[in-house]
C-alpha positions in Angstrom: -71.8 -57.3 4.5 -68.0 -57.4 5.2 -66.9 -53.9 7.0 -63.5 -52.8 7.0 -61.7 -51.3 10.4 -59.9 -48.2 9.6 -57.4 -47.5 12.7 -56.9 -43.8 13.9 -53.1 -44.4 12.3 -54.5 -45.3 9.1 -56.9 -42.1 9.5 -54.0 -40.0 10.3 -52.5 -41.2 7.2 -55.4 -40.0 4.4 -55.1 -37.0 6.5 -51.8 -35.9 5.9 -51.9 -37.2 2.3 -55.3 -35.0 1.7 -53.1 -31.9 2.9 -50.9 -31.9 0.3 -53.2 -31.3 -2.5 -52.6 -27.9 -3.1 -55.2 -25.0 -2.7 -55.1 -24.1 -5.9 -56.1 -28.2 -7.2 -58.1 -28.7 -10.5 -60.0 -31.9 -11.2 -57.5 -33.4 -14.0 -54.8 -31.2 -14.1 -52.4 -33.4 -12.1 -52.9 -37.5 -11.4 -51.3 -37.7 -8.3 -53.5 -35.1 -6.6 -56.4 -36.3 -8.3 -55.9 -39.4 -6.8 -55.3 -38.5 -3.1 -59.0 -36.6 -3.5 -60.6 -39.6 -5.0 -59.1 -41.7 -2.0 -60.9 -39.6 0.5 -63.8 -38.9 -1.4 -64.1 -42.9 -1.1 -63.1 -43.3 2.6 -65.6 -40.6 3.6 -68.2 -42.2 1.2 -67.7 -46.4 2.5 -68.5 -44.8 5.8 -71.5 -42.9 5.1 -72.6 -46.3 3.8 -71.3 -48.4 6.7 -68.9 -50.2 5.0 -65.9 -48.6 6.8 -66.0 -48.5 10.7 -63.5 -45.8 13.0 -63.6 -45.5 16.8 -66.1 -43.0 17.5 -63.1 -40.9 19.2 -61.8 -40.5 15.8 -64.9 -38.9 13.9 -63.8 -36.1 14.4 -60.5 -36.5 12.6 -63.1 -37.6 9.4 -64.9 -34.7 9.9 -61.7 -32.5 9.7 -60.7 -34.6 6.7 -64.2 -33.8 4.9 -64.3 -30.2 6.0 -60.6 -29.4 4.5 -61.5 -31.1 1.1 -64.3 -28.7 0.6 -62.1 -26.2 0.3 -60.2 -28.2 -2.3 -62.8 -29.2 -4.6 -65.3 -27.4 -7.1 -68.1 -28.0 -9.1 -70.3 -31.3 -9.1 -67.5 -32.7 -6.7 -67.8 -30.0 -4.3 -71.7 -30.8 -4.2 -71.1 -34.6 -3.8 -68.3 -34.0 -1.0 -70.8 -31.3 0.5 -73.9 -33.8 1.1 -70.9 -36.2 2.2 -69.5 -33.6 4.6 -73.2 -33.0 5.8 -74.0 -37.0 6.9 -70.7 -36.9 8.6 -71.1 -34.2 10.6 -74.6 -35.8 11.3 -73.0 -39.0 12.4 -70.7 -37.0 15.0 -73.7 -35.2 16.3 -75.4 -38.7 16.7 -72.4 -39.9 18.7 -72.2 -37.2 21.1 -75.9 -37.2 22.1 -75.2 -41.3 23.1 -72.3 -40.3 25.1 -74.3 -38.0 26.6 -77.0 -40.6 27.2 -74.9 -43.4 28.3 -73.6 -41.1 31.1 -77.0 -41.2 32.7 -77.6 -44.1 34.7 -81.7 -44.2 34.3 -80.9 -43.8 31.0 -78.6 -47.1 30.9 -81.0 -49.2 33.3 -83.8 -47.8 30.4 -81.7 -49.1 27.6 -80.8 -52.6 29.0 -84.7 -53.2 30.1 -85.7 -53.5 26.4 -83.9 -56.6 24.8 -84.3 -55.0 21.6 -82.3 -51.9 21.9 -80.0 -53.6 24.3 -78.5 -55.9 21.5 -77.6 -53.3 19.1 -75.5 -51.4 21.6 -72.4 -51.0 20.1 -68.7 -51.9 22.2 -68.0 -48.4 22.9 -71.9 -48.0 23.9 -71.4 -51.1 26.4 -67.8 -49.7 27.7 -69.9 -46.6 28.4 -72.4 -48.2 30.3 -70.1 -50.2 32.4 -68.3 -46.9 33.2 -71.9 -44.9 34.0 -72.3 -47.6 36.2 -69.6 -48.5 38.0 -69.4 -44.4 38.9 -72.3 -43.9 40.2 -73.1 -43.4 44.1 -76.9 -42.1 43.9 -78.3 -45.9 43.3 -78.4 -48.7 45.5 -76.4 -51.5 45.2 -78.8 -54.0 44.4 -79.8 -51.8 41.5 -75.9 -51.3 40.6 -75.5 -55.3 40.8 -78.6 -56.3 38.8 -77.9 -53.9 35.5 -74.4 -54.9 35.9 -75.6 -58.2 35.4 -77.7 -57.0 32.4 -75.0 -55.6 31.0 -72.3 -58.3 31.1 -74.8 -60.4 29.5 -75.3 -58.4 26.2 -71.6 -57.7 26.3 -70.7 -61.4 26.3 -73.5 -61.9 23.5 -71.4 -58.6 21.6 -68.2 -60.5 22.3 -69.0 -63.5 20.5 -70.3 -61.6 17.5 -67.6 -59.3 17.3 -65.1 -61.8 17.8 -65.7 -63.6 14.9 -65.8 -60.3 12.2 -64.2 -57.7 13.9 -60.4 -56.8 13.0 -58.5 -57.6 16.5 -56.2 -54.7 15.9 -59.4 -52.5 16.0 -58.9 -50.0 19.0 -62.4 -50.3 20.2 -62.1 -53.8 19.9 -59.0 -54.1 22.0 -60.5 -51.6 24.6 -63.8 -53.9 24.9 -62.1 -57.3 25.2 -60.1 -55.3 28.1 -63.1 -53.8 29.9 -65.3 -57.1 30.1 -61.9 -59.1 30.7 -62.7 -61.6 27.8 -59.2 -61.6 27.1 -59.3 -64.8 29.8 -62.4 -66.6 28.8 -61.5 -70.3 28.4 -63.8 -72.1 25.7 -63.6 -74.9 24.0 -62.9 -73.8 20.5 -63.9 -75.2 17.2 -60.0 -77.0 17.1 -61.1 -79.0 20.4 -64.8 -79.9 18.8 -63.1 -81.4 16.0 -60.6 -83.4 17.9 -63.8 -84.8 20.5 -65.7 -85.6 17.4 -62.8 -87.4 15.8 -62.0 -89.4 19.2 -65.9 -90.7 19.2 -66.0 -91.1 15.9 -62.4 -93.4 16.3 -64.1 -95.2 19.5 -67.5 -96.0 17.9 -65.2 -98.0 14.7 -63.2 -99.8 17.9 -66.8 -101.0 19.3 -68.3 -101.8 16.5 -64.7 -104.2 15.4 -65.1 -105.9 18.4 -68.8 -106.7 17.8 -68.5 -107.7 14.2 -66.6 -111.5 12.7 -62.9 -111.6 11.3 -64.4 -111.3 8.0 -65.7 -108.1 8.3 -63.2 -106.4 10.8 -61.0 -104.5 8.1 -63.9 -103.4 6.2 -65.2 -101.7 9.3 -62.9 -100.2 10.9 -61.6 -98.8 7.3 -64.9 -97.5 6.8 -65.6 -96.1 10.0 -61.4 -94.4 10.1 -62.4 -93.0 6.3 -66.1 -91.4 8.1 -64.0 -89.8 10.7 -61.2 -88.3 8.8 -63.9 -86.9 6.2 -65.9 -85.3 8.9 -62.4 -83.6 10.6 -61.5 -82.0 7.0 -64.6 -80.6 6.5 -64.8 -79.1 9.9 -61.2 -77.9 9.2 -62.5 -76.3 6.0 -65.4 -74.6 7.8 -63.3 -73.2 10.6 -60.4 -72.0 8.1 -62.7 -70.2 6.1 -64.1 -68.1 8.7 -60.1 -66.6 9.1 -58.1 -67.0 5.7 -59.6 -65.1 2.3 -60.7 -67.8 0.0 -57.9 -68.2 -2.5 -58.1 -69.0 -6.5 -55.9 -72.2 -7.3 -55.4 -73.4 -10.5 -52.1 -72.5 -12.7 -51.9 -69.9 -9.4 -51.5 -72.9 -7.2 -47.5 -73.5 -8.4 -46.8 -70.3 -9.3 -43.4 -69.7 -8.0 -42.8 -66.2 -6.2 -39.2 -66.1 -6.9 -40.1 -66.1 -10.9 -42.2 -62.9 -11.5 -42.0 -60.7 -14.2 -41.9 -56.9 -14.2 -44.8 -55.4 -16.1 -44.2 -51.5 -15.7 -44.0 -48.5 -17.3 -42.5 -45.2 -16.5 -43.5 -42.1 -17.9 -41.2 -38.9 -17.6 -40.3 -40.0 -14.1 -43.0 -38.0 -12.2 -44.0 -41.0 -10.5 -45.1 -45.1 -10.4 -47.7 -45.5 -13.6 -48.5 -48.9 -15.0 -49.3 -50.3 -18.6 -52.6 -50.8 -19.8 -54.6 -53.6 -18.3 -58.1 -55.3 -19.6 -59.3 -56.3 -16.1 -58.3 -53.8 -13.6 -60.6 -52.9 -10.9 -61.1 -49.4 -10.3 -60.5 -49.6 -6.4 -57.3 -51.4 -7.1 -56.2 -48.7 -9.6 -57.2 -46.0 -7.4 -55.4 -48.0 -4.3 -52.4 -48.2 -6.3 -52.1 -44.7 -7.5 -52.7 -43.1 -3.9 -50.8 -45.6 -2.1 -47.6 -44.0 -3.4 -48.5 -40.6 -1.7 -48.6 -41.4 1.6 -45.9 -40.0 3.8 -44.0 -41.9 7.3 -43.2 -39.1 9.7 -39.8 -38.2 10.1 -39.1 -40.1 12.9 -39.6 -43.0 11.8 -38.3 -42.7 7.8 -35.1 -42.0 10.0 -35.6 -44.9 12.4 -36.2 -47.1 9.3 -33.0 -45.8 7.7 -30.7 -46.5 10.6 -32.2 -49.9 11.1 -31.8 -51.0 6.8 -28.0 -49.3 7.4 -27.2 -51.9 10.0 -24.6 -54.6 8.2 -26.5 -57.8 7.5 -25.7 -61.1 9.7 -27.0 -64.6 9.6 -28.6 -64.3 12.9 -31.1 -61.5 11.4 -32.3 -63.3 8.4 -35.8 -65.0 8.7 -36.3 -68.4 8.4 -39.6 -70.8 8.5 -40.5 -72.1 11.6 -44.1 -73.2 12.5 -46.0 -69.8 13.3 -49.1 -68.2 11.5 -47.5 -67.0 8.5 -45.0 -69.8 7.9 -47.9 -72.0 7.8 -50.1 -70.1 5.9 -47.5 -69.5 3.3 -46.7 -73.5 3.0 -50.4 -74.0 2.4 -50.2 -71.3 -0.6 -46.5 -71.8 -1.9 -46.9 -75.9 -1.7 -43.0 -75.9 -0.1 -41.2 -75.1 3.0 -38.4 -74.1 0.7 -40.6 -72.4 -1.9 -41.4 -70.0 1.8 -37.9 -69.8 2.7 -37.1 -68.1 -0.9 -39.1 -65.6 -0.4 -38.5 -64.4 2.9 -35.3 -64.4 1.7 -36.0 -62.5 -1.2 -37.8 -60.0 1.2 -34.6 -59.8 3.7 -32.2 -58.7 0.9 -35.2 -56.0 -0.3 -34.8 -54.8 3.0 -31.0 -54.7 3.6 -30.8 -53.0 0.1 -33.1 -50.2 0.8 -35.6 -51.1 -1.5 -38.3 -51.9 1.3 -38.3 -49.8 4.4 -40.2 -52.3 6.8 -42.4 -50.3 8.8 -42.0 -50.7 12.5 -44.1 -53.4 14.1 -44.8 -55.0 10.9 -42.6 -58.0 10.1 -40.9 -60.0 7.2 -43.3 -62.6 7.5 -46.5 -60.0 7.4 -45.2 -58.7 3.7 -44.3 -62.1 2.6 -47.8 -63.3 3.5 -49.1 -59.5 1.9 -47.2 -60.0 -1.2 -48.9 -63.8 -1.6 -52.4 -62.6 -1.0 -52.1 -60.1 -3.8 -50.8 -62.7 -6.3 -53.1 -65.0 -5.4 -56.6 -63.1 -5.0 -55.5 -59.7 -7.3 -53.2 -61.2 -9.9 -54.0 -58.9 -12.7 -54.2 -56.0 -10.5 -52.2 -53.1 -10.3 -50.8 -53.6 -6.9 -49.7 -56.9 -7.9 -47.6 -56.1 -10.9 -46.1 -53.6 -9.1 -45.5 -56.0 -6.1 -44.0 -58.4 -8.9 -41.8 -56.0 -10.4 -40.7 -55.6 -7.2 -39.4 -59.0 -6.9 -38.1 -59.6 -10.1 -35.7 -56.6 -9.2 -37.5 -53.1 -10.2 -37.6 -50.4 -8.2 -40.9 -49.1 -6.5 -41.8 -46.1 -4.0 -41.3 -47.8 -0.5 -44.3 -46.3 0.9 -46.4 -47.7 -2.0 -45.3 -51.0 -0.7 -46.0 -50.4 2.5 -49.0 -48.9 2.0 -50.2 -52.2 0.1 -49.0 -54.6 3.3 -51.0 -52.3 5.8 -53.9 -52.6 3.5 -53.9 -56.1 3.0 -53.9 -56.4 7.0 -52.7 -59.1 9.4 -54.3 -62.1 8.0 -54.9 -61.0 4.0 -58.4 -60.1 4.6 -58.1 -56.6 3.2 -57.6 -58.2 -0.1 -60.5 -58.5 -1.8 -61.1 -60.2 -5.6 -62.4 -58.2 -8.5 -65.6 -60.8 -7.9 -67.2 -63.8 -6.5 -65.7 -66.0 -8.8 -62.7 -67.3 -6.3 -64.5 -70.0 -4.2 -61.8 -73.0 -3.8 -58.9 -72.5 -1.5 -55.3 -74.2 -1.6 -55.8 -75.1 2.2 -58.0 -77.8 0.8 -55.0 -79.3 -1.2 -52.6 -79.2 1.9 -51.5 -82.6 3.9 -53.6 -83.0 7.0 -50.8 -82.6 9.7 -50.4 -78.8 7.8 -53.9 -78.4 8.4 -53.8 -78.9 11.8 -50.6 -77.1 12.5 -52.1 -73.9 10.9 -55.3 -74.5 12.7 -53.4 -74.3 15.9 -51.7 -71.0 14.7 -55.4 -69.6 14.1 -56.6 -70.2 17.3 -53.7 -69.1 18.7 -54.3 -65.3 17.2 -57.9 -65.6 17.8 
């Protein structure tokens, strides 16, 4: 089961959004408030089911969010929230008990001597255990050294597991990597294995060629090279699928982002609404409605507005180079020119104030997120809002920012409505672009 990672910053946004719901809230009377309440319930529900992970330190904020919701809902909804609140409260109590347990040297040693339990230790528990062992002054250096060696071994196993699935910006992951100095681990990496295998295959081809008669030289050499490249491409695909969401192809393969058309209706000017759709999942409709309610703090808004007010110049334009987003978008859009056109569009939207770039997020990140929604969820309300914006329409900037943040750095936050997406544009990209993109992926690991 793929898990989502919610940062403290994002949790604060959810909390701030919930606080805007009036104390006299009644379900069904206000679409925006309904959307905010359902958003909060979904966050709590996903956490309780184990599909959403937060830092242990943030559990207090989640508990406050559940408690605050209880003061605003009634009836059957109150009963549902109450159950969720009790489970979050239990989780908070368990986390506190674990922190006390890992503060005890003897209990930490006992856990490390039990392989089954030690392997279940979380990143945060491994950090607590390390802190306890290092701070201990009552036991011999020999005891401490053995405990540290055991702990390092389990931490390395956990790191190998988490670096493949965890959001690299998730705060506990960053602290865990730093605490155990894993950032400087030197590994050959999958790309190195691909190159080694290709070199070995080609060398075998050369040896085989020398032994054969001149009549069979060309055939043997060609077969070995073909086998080598097929093996390399297969391994490329395996690596790619670990880091990049599977993208549907077909008619979407050559779609032009510039020509997107708007599908949007506005009712009474009360907010952003979309025309009825035949195949829009409940989660995507919720994300579209709730995202527009997210309010960034006043300081950031002023900072963004000042940035947009600066006069444009050629040096500030985003250009296609060879970084991760450049190669990813060339794979999805088919050409460098199409990618540059999309960058130009977003640059212009930012200059005009239709997009207010979140601090720390680049134009390329916006372009990648927009592309992910269009390829993975083409019929969703989120994608229609993006289409409308790119076609010249107006959308709530906070909504667009929320969608980009939800998509996450590599698009892993955009999920298909079902399991029908099984192919990827990566398969159709030329070999040199595949290699460059894999190098970019490795650089981000």
